[in-house]
C-alpha positions, 0 to 999 in steps of 0.5 A: 238084926241084933238081938236087942232089935227084937220086940219082947212081949210086955209081960216080960219086962223084968227088972227096970233101971238096972243098977249099972247107972255108974257105968251108963254115966262112965261111958256117956262121959267117954262118949262126949255126951253132955246133959244140955239141949242139942239142936241136932238131937232135937231135930232127930226127935221132930223127925221121929215124931212126925214120921210116927204121927207121935205128939211128942218124941225124945232122945233120952240120956238114962243116967244113975239118978235121972233121965235127961232128954237131950233131944226133944220135940212136941206138937200142939194137939188140934182142938178136940184132940187128946193132949198131955196134962203137963210138961216134964221139961228136959228131966225126969226122975228114974221112977218115971216113964218107960225108958228105964224098962227099955234100958233094963231089958236092952231091947224095944218096947211098944205099948199101944195102950198102957192101960192094958198093962196093970203094972203101968197104970200107976206110972207118973207119966201116965197119971201126971202127964197123961201119957197113953201110948209109948214106943222106945228102942235102946241106944246101945254103943259099940261096947254094949253099953245101953246109954238111953233111948229114942222114944215117942209117946201120945196122950191117945191109945193106939190100936191095930183095930183103929189102924194106928198101932205103932207096929213094925213101921213105928219101930223101924222109924225109931230104929233109924233114929237110933242109928242116926243118934249113934252115927252122930255120937260117933262123929263127935268123938273125933272132937274129943280126939282132937282135944285129947291130942293137944299140947295143953289143957283144953275145955269147950264150953256152950254159950251163953250158959257155960255149960261144959261140953268137952274137956281133956284130961290135961284140964281136969288134971289142973282143975279136977275132974268133971263128973257129968258133962253139961254141968256149968263151968263155974260149978264144975271148976270153981278154980277157973275164976280166980285165975281169969279163965271165966273172965276171958270166956265171958269177955269173948261171949260179950262180943269182945275179941279173943283174949289171953290171961296173964301167966299163971304160976304153976306148982312144980319146979322152977318158975313154970307158968301157964297162960289160957287163950279163949277163941270161938269154936264150932260144935254140933247141936249148939249155936255158939261155943268157946275153947279155952286152951293153955300152954305153958312157959309161952307168951300170949301171941303163941298161946292165942295162935295155938288156941286158933289152930286147935279150934280150926281143927274142931271146925273142920270136923264139924263142917264135915259132919 
């Protein structure tokens, strides 16, 4: 058991949302974590909610200016049971909720009844959403960075007297969920490794909204760096459209065959060109995705064949996970 597994009394919360948000974003980026809905993490949240008896649970990426629920699950309460007053969706501001305190202290936080702690009574999730009880554990990666939390919430208080306190049982359930999330993240890093070792610029986008899920350094050297994975490709890389890359992605998404762009001139000596192919690829957490891959000074057949090889390497990792 590590130090951050121990519960610390709520009166020792300390400063929420430490000022290392930039470092968290960088680390989330290095780990290939995209701010887009993810069915694998949604399932982790579902299991956590149902196992703890909570109304809702989340896998939360805590960033620099906002929180994003990459995994979320909520149940409709039965008639007559307490219900939340609203739905925050996938986003939450940094001054809302309790996860920022879990991140700040790098330790689990259990609140059977938030009304017992005066500092939380004015929290927007209490007043506007009706959250009355909370339990959360930090997601701490192998270099010690807290990248987010796994948490569960209820619109009703809990207590030992009523026999429904979160207790050690609830804490252990969330720790198990945390371990599944961290194991999944480790597995997905292998996809980033495939793209990093590819012999050309590569990017994977989610269908149908073109959110960027993975991108290698060669791609960013051509089109600029992306601040946060999950941004739509047209916004993250404005120059994709003029050279025809968006067109071949959209063609494939509409049910067309894989395509290759015409040769694109590159700045440099001689008449160097690059062509990009778009092919379908399977990645965890997303029903459909597209890989674009580029090769310099090549023909369309060779470019397409190499893109399919890279996609097959990613598919193999996905099938094995």
